[in-house]
C-alpha positions, 0 to 999 in steps of 0.5 A: 502567511498564516500565523502558527496559532491560526490552527492547532497542531493537529489541524496543521498536520492534517492540512499539510498531509492533505496538501501533500496528497493533492500534490502527489496525485497531481504531480507525482513524488518527484514534485513533492517537497516541503516548500511546495506543501508549506506554500499550498497551506500558507505556512512557512517550511519551518512551521512544517518542521514543528509538526514533522521531524524531517522529510522522511517523517512526512513521507512515512505519515503519507505512506501510513495514510495510504496503507490505511486506505488500502486496508479499508479497500481490502475490507470493503467486500468480504468474500466467503471462503479462503480462495474467494477472499484471496481473489477479492484481495487481489482485485482490490489491490489492483483497483487501488493501484490503478485509482491511486497510482502516485500514492501507491508508488510512493508507498513502495518506492520510498526507501527509509534511510539506513540510519533512521527507523520507520514509526511503529504505526507504519510497521504495524500497518504493513503487518496488518496487510500481510495478516489479511493474506495469511488468514485465508492462506492458513485455512488452505495450508492448515498443515503448514507452519507459520513460517511457510504461511508467512512466506507464501503470503509474501510470495503471492503478494509479490506476484500480484504486486508485480502484475500491478506494476507491469500493468501500470506501465502497460507492459503485461504483453497480453491479448487485450481480453486478458487483463491484470485481474485474470492474470492475478486470479490464475496466479493465485488459483494455480498456487493454491492448487499446488499446495492442495495437491501437495497436501493430499499426497 
């Protein structure tokens, strides 16, 4: 068992989160526990609670890292034009969900207890995620209010997210040649066309 002064606080935090991500990737969120994480890095559970306030804090930090990875993935392939950007975001989102299924699941399946407040950094990352969608939408829906654009962003995200969830469980019930990306593109294009036709009337 390593001594607490063998690593700095930042080093121990990184070790713990990396070990948690490995455990999550290999065994899923059901197997995630402070005991297993502590064992993986050679420290006691008590040492982890010197770094994280509680198990919820650990999950928040894991989800923050996942969101940061997702944001980086969305920004890797910038597209020209608002519709192309939204289609690219959808593809990147579906790819991320497929490549990191357990981290992605924890991000959306973990529920913050009602008596606790998630860290501001996590909330800011969520805001940044929707900012990615709202920016191109505001070009397409230039005559709409910020509230309408915000609602549209969440509507589109919910649709693409639903496709990702069903695809992950092989429950899209489509012909083999019709993939999740095709469905997401159709959803986005038809949605945007509806707004554009409404705006031209």
